[in-house]
N, C-alpha and C positions, 0 to 999 in steps of 0.2 A: 265568620263566614261573610264574605262580601258579595252583595248582589245589587242589581240595578235593572230597572225597567225603562227601556228607551222609547217604546212606542206601544200604543194600544189601538184597537179597532172594535167597534160594536158590530154584531150581527143581528138583524131584525128578527122578530118572533116568527115562528111557523115555517122557517126555511130549513132548519136542521132536521135530519132524520130522527124519528122518535126513538128508534132503536139502532144506533150506529153499529156497524159490523166490525168485528175484530179481523185484522189483517191476517191472511193465511198465505204463506209463501207456496207457490207452485213450482213445477219443474222449469218452466220457461223463465220465471223470475230468478230462480236459483242459478240458471245458466247465465243470465244477464249479469247478475252480481259477480259470479265467478269470472266472467269476461272482464268486468271492470277491475276486479282485484288483480287479474293477470296483467292488465295494462298498467296499473299503478306499480306493480312489482317490476315490470320491464322498464318503466320510467325511472324508478329508483336505482335499478341496476345500471342504466345508462348514465345517471348522474354519478354513481360510484366509479364507473369506468372512466368517465371524464375527469374525475378528481385524481384517479391514479395516473392518468396521462398528463396531469399538470394543467388541465383545463379548468382552473378554479378562479373565482373572482378574488379580489384583494382581501375581503373579509375572511374568506375560507382559508386562504394562504396564511394570513396572520394568525388565525386560530390554531392551525396545525403547527406553525412555528413556535407558538407559545407552549403547546403541548410537548413538542420535542425538547424545548429548553427545560421544562419541568422534569421530563424523563431523565435527561442527562444529569440533573442535579440530584435526583433521588435514587437514580440507578434503576428504578422500575416505576411504572405508572401505578396509580391507585387501582385502576381497572385490572391490571395484571395481578396485583397482590390479591385483590378480591377474588379473581378467578381461580388463582392457585389455592387460596384458603377454601373456597367453595368446593373445588375438586377433592381436596383432602377430606373435608367434612362429608362429602357425598360418598366417598369410598368407605369411610367408617360407618356411616348410616346404613349403607348397603350390607355390610358384614353383620351388623346388629339385626337387620331384618331377616337375613338368611338363618341366623342362629335361632331367632325367636320362633320362626315358623318351620324350622327344620326342612328347608327347601331341598336339601340334598337327598332326603328320603321321601320326597313328595309322591313318588310313584308307588311306594311301599305301603299297602293298606295295613291299618292297625286294627286290633280287636279290642272292643271296649270291655268294661268289667262284666257285662252281661253275656259275653261270648258272641255278640253280634258284630258284624262288620260295620265300622264307623265310616260314614261317607261325608262328603262336603255338605249335604243337606240333612244330616242326622238320620233319623228313622224314616225311611221312605213311606211307611204306612201312615205317617202323620200328614202327608201331603194331601191337598184338596184337589179333586178332579171335577171336570165338567164334560158333558157329552160333546161329540163332534157337532159343529155348527151352533153350539150353545154359546151365548155371550159370556165372556170372562168377567165376573163381577168386579175384578180389580182393575179392569181396563175400560170400563164403561162409566161415564160420568152420570150420576143420578139426574133425572129430569128436573127435580126441584132445585139442584145446584145450578143447572144451566139457566133456569128461570130467574134465579137470584142474581146471576151475573147480568142477565138482560135488564133486570130492574135497576141495577146499579148504574148501568150505562144509559138508561132512559132519559130522554129530553122531552119535556112537555111542550105543547104548542104555545103555551103562555110564557115560556122561558126565553130569555135572551142569551146569546153567547157573547162573551167578551174575550177578545184575543189579546194576548200580552207578549211582547217580545222581551225576553229576560236574559240577563247574563249573571251567572252565579258561580263564583270561584272559577272564572275563566271558561266556563261551559255555557254555551249559548243554546237556548231552546225557546220554543213557542208554547206558552201555556194557554189551554183552551178552558175558560171558565164557563160555568153555568150560573146565571143570575136569576133567582126566583124572587121576584119583587114582592109577591103576596106574603112570602115567608121570611122576608129580610135575610135571604140566604145567598151566599156567594162561595162557590167551591170550585176547585180544579177538577175538570172532567177527565182530561188526558193531556199529555204534552208531546212535543215533537222536537227532536234534536235538529239543530241548525248548524251550517258549516262555518258561520262567522257571526259577529255581533249584529243583531237585528237593528235596522235603522228605520224601516217603514213597513206597513202592512196595508193591504187592500183586499177587501172581501169581493169575491166574484160569484155571480149567480149563473155563470155558464160553465158546463162541464168542459174540462181541459185535460188532454192527455189520454193515458191508457184506460181501458175498460169503461169508456164513456159513449160507446156507439149507441145511437138511437135515443140518447137522453137529451132533453132540451133544457132542463133546469138542474142546477147543482148548488153545492155549498162548499166553495173552495176559497182558498186564500193565497194571494201572491205575497211573497216575502222578499224584501230587499235587505241585504246585509253588507258588511264590509267587503265581501267578495263581489266580483263583477257580474255574476249570474243571478237570475231571478228564479226562485223555486216556487212551484205551485203545488199545494197540498190539498187533498180531499179531507174536509173536516168531518165527514160522515164515516171515516175509516179510522179505527183506533189501532195503535201499535204498528203503523205502517213504517217500513224500513227505508223507503225511498220515495221522493216526490213524484207526483203524477206527471209532471213535465218540468223541464228546465229551459228557460229562455236565455239564450246567450251561447257563448262558445262551449260551455260545459254540456249543452244539449246536443252538440254535434258528435256523431259517432266516430268520426275519423280525425278528431282534433287532438286527442290526448297527447300524442307525441309532440305536436307543436306547442301545446299549452305548457308542457313541463320543461321547456328549454331555457327558462330563466331569462329569456330576452324579452324586454318590455315591449308589448304590442303598441302599435300606434292607433289613434282614434280612427274608427272606420264606420261604414254604414251597415254593418251586419251584427255587431254585438258591442256591449260596453267593455271597457278595459279597466274600470275603477269602481269604487263602491257605489251602490244604488242608494240614493238619498230620498227619492220620492216615487210614488206610484199613484196612478189615477185611472180608474176604470171608466169607460164611456158607457153610461147607463142607457143611451139610445141606440148606439151601435155596440151591442154587447160583446162582440168579438174583438174589440179594440182596447188595448191597454197601453197607456203612456208611461214611460219611465224616465227619471232624471238621474244624472250621475255626476260624480266628482270628475269624470273625464270631460265635462263641460258640454255634453250633448244631451239632447232629448230624443228618445226613440219611441216609435209607434210599432206595437207588436200585434200581429194577427193571431189570436188565440186558437183559431181553427187549424192553423198550420204550425203554430209555435215558432214562427220566423219573424224577423224584423222587416216591416213593410217600408218604413221611412226613417230617416235620421235627420235631425235638425241641429244646427249650430248657431243658435240665437244669442248665446252668451259667451263671455270671455273668461268666466271663472266657474266654479262648481255650481251646478243647478240643484237647488235644495227643496223646491216646492212646486206642485202642479195642481191645477183644478180645471175640469171641463166646464164650459158654459152650460147652465141649466136648460137653455132653450136652443141656442145656436150650437148644434151638436158637433160641429167640426172646429169650433174655436177653443183654443187651449191657452190657459194663463200659466205663466212660468215665472218663478222668482229665483234670483241667483246671488251669490256672494260678490258679483260684480256691481251690486247695489242698483240693479235695474229689474223691472218687471216688464214682461213682454206678453201681449195678447196677439195671437196669430191664428189665421185660418190654416189648418193643416193641409188643405187642398191647394192653397197658394201661399206658401210660407214667406214669400217675399213681401206679401201684404200684411204688415204687422205694425203695431203701435208699441211705443216704449216709454215707460215712466222711470224716474230716478228717485232714490231716497238717500239719506245721509249716511246710513250704516248698512251692514250686511242684512239682506232679507232673511227672515226666518220662515215665514209662511205666507201664502196667498190664498184667498177664498172669495168666490163670487157670493153676492148677496142672494140667497134663494128666494127672497120675497120681492126683490126688484133687481133683476140681472143686468140693469144698466150700470150697476155699481159693483165695486169689489173692494176688499179689505187687504191690507198688508201689515204684517207685524215685523219688527226689526230687532236686531241685536242691541240697539240702543234703548230698548224699552218702549218704543213708539208703536201706536196703531194709527194707520192712515185709511181714509175712505176716499176712493177716486170714482169719478164719473167716466165711463168708457167713451161717452160721446164727446168728451173734452180732452182728446189726446193731444199731448204737447208736440211741438215741432222738434224739440230736443229733450232728452231726459232732464237736463238742468232747468228747463222751464216748467217742470211738473208742478201742478197746483192741486192739492187735495181739497175735497169738500170740507173736511175737517181733519185735524191731527190731534192726537191724545197721548200725553206722557203717562202711559198706563202703569209702568213699573220703573224702578230705579236701575234694574239690570235687564238682561235679554228676555223678551217675550218669546219663550221657547215653544209655546203652544197656545192656540186659541181656537174657538169654535163658535159657530152661529147656530142658534136654536132654529130648527126647521119648522117648528109648530108655532112658536111665539115670535112675532115680528119684533125686531129691535132688541133682542135678548142675546148678549154676548158673554162669553167667559174667556178669561185670559189666565195663563199660568206662566210662572217665571222662575228663573234660577235664583231669585231672591226668596224662594220657598213659599210664596204667596199665591193664592187663587183669588181672583176678583170677578164679580158679576157686574155687568154694565147694562144700563138702559140707554140705548142710542136712538130712541124714537125721535122723529122730527129733526134728525141731524143735530141733536143737542145731547151729547153723551154725558151721563152722570153715573157716579159710582153708587151701586146698590148695597153691596156688602163685600167685605174682605175676610178670607179665612186662611189660616195657616195650618195645613194638615201635617201629620207625621209621616210624610213620604219623602222628605229631603227636598232637593232641588226638583222642581216640577218640570217633567219632560213631556207629559201628555195630559190633556184635558179634552173630554168629548161628551156631548149630549147623546143620550140614547136615541135610536132612530124612530121608535114607534110613538105615535101621539099619546098613547096611554101612559107612557113612562118618559115623556119628553123633558121632564124636569130632573131626571136622574143624570148625574154627572159621574163619569169614571175619571179618577185622578191617580196618577202614578208618577214615580220619579226615582231619584238616586238611591233610595233605601230599599228598593226592590219589592215594594208592596203596592197593592191596588186597593183603593177605597171608593165606595159608591156614596155619593151625597144626594139625598132627595131634597133638592133646593126648594120644592114647593112647600116644604114644612117650615121654611124660614119666614119670619114675620115681615121682614123688609121686602123680600121677593114677592110675597103675596100682595103687599100694598102697591108695589111698583107695577105688577103685571096682572092685577085682578081683572081688569077690563079685557085683557087678551087671553086669559086662561080658559082652557076647556073646563067643562063642568066636572068636578070631582070632590070627594070628601076626603080630607087629609087631616091628620092630627097637627096641632100647633107645635108639639115637641119635635125638634129636628131629628131626622133619621140619618144615621151613618152606618153603612154596611161594610164589613170587612175590617173593622177595628178590633184590636185585641183589648183586653182589660187595662193594659198599661199605656195604651195610646191616648193621646189627647188631641183635641181640636181647639185652637185658640182663636179668639176674635182679635185681629190686628187693627180693625177699624170699624166703629159702629156705623150703622146706616143712618142717613140724615132723618130728622123727624119729618112728619107729614107737613107738606107745604114748604119745606126748606131744601128739598132736593134740587140741586142745581149743577152747573158745570163743575167738573173736578179735573183741572189740569188740561182742559180741551181748549182749542183755539179755532174759532170759526174762520173759514177761508172764503165765505160767500161775498160776492161783490156788494149785495144789498144789505 
């Protein structure tokens, strides 16, 4: 069984419904699903008719030509042979069934040995009866069973949710984990089927889409996949069949005919036409969601109307990362495979600054402790720190405050601890996770770990101060692990002066590991007083 986790996202404590509801389909929803099914059937029929009329692309024509050649060589296709064999087998099976149950004499009642008429239900006197308007005990779920189901779904206010985008045997879905820190417990609460390989997740605190009238707070997630549409799901509903909203062409009721015509759409101002690579919710203007796509555009969505408000073309290649400024709520940072990073005010997109790096950008992040600075990770294993106040005239003239060769291969993920200043984590396709102390612009390695998750695609600190040292780590082996970094001796030494008050054991805590899994130290932390630069190069003038 092959599986892979491509992206994860934390949900802070206390926002999930304590008792999530199970989705129940109503007549309106059933009609909508039926309508969608009819449209898909009509689209499939149109494609079939087009194929019959010779309106096929080169690949389809070649495939049919090969099939025809095989048919001529064998005299009959395998499908025809299988169909013929199946029909003969079905005929024989039907005859056997008729003989076994004597269906020819079905209407002729027989008398059993006791002289009574045998019926389909045997002796009628043995049937159970209940009075009119009395509840049938076989159709009523006992209250204790219903309570048991509620308890199984219960999420405590002290629990975090952890969202995981997973591909398993070519099936894509979103796993919703519950993390109980006090019990060292991590388990899957429920999952959601997705239309394509998940690439990015963004938690939303604003209700979006159907059945949200009159609600101000919500627990939703926006999901970007290899498909060009963005799906938004309600995390407080279990077993939902359909997203609450779709941002993009798939969310338009009258577009299905156009969408299925196999003609590649051109980049436009209304929806994406390629994979969604990054999502960023604006925490100050809660109705705004930014998305980045392989179609080279960045789009700004109004979640109140689920429509695209603005579209931007700041880059010449795939846009892979986004981050809103923590204080200047209209300034958006974007990184691209064109090896540039752009900081632009969405109200005046022409007023932008651009920085350049040597290899493809992997991720961009503002420093939450000093928003005059931002970080960039690259495919070449580098981490850069830039000062927004020192914007270059051209990307080639970009000058970071410092640069760090963090890994030998791509820094596929990194995160900044929002509680502890100067505390960074990097994850790489070299399968290593590293913790860094970058205080006073002098980055030093604190500790290196190699987890049994394969290539690391996602690393992230928990959002709540009480669990700010918890790290979620996931990758190409399709498993999630939680590391309580506060129990690591080197971490405690490096950040003791900046740590919140807590009592933690010295023994390191790893949650989500099976008995056969191992965690290995690839690099020991420096001894006290010996911690210093590790591969970093200062770019300061002085």
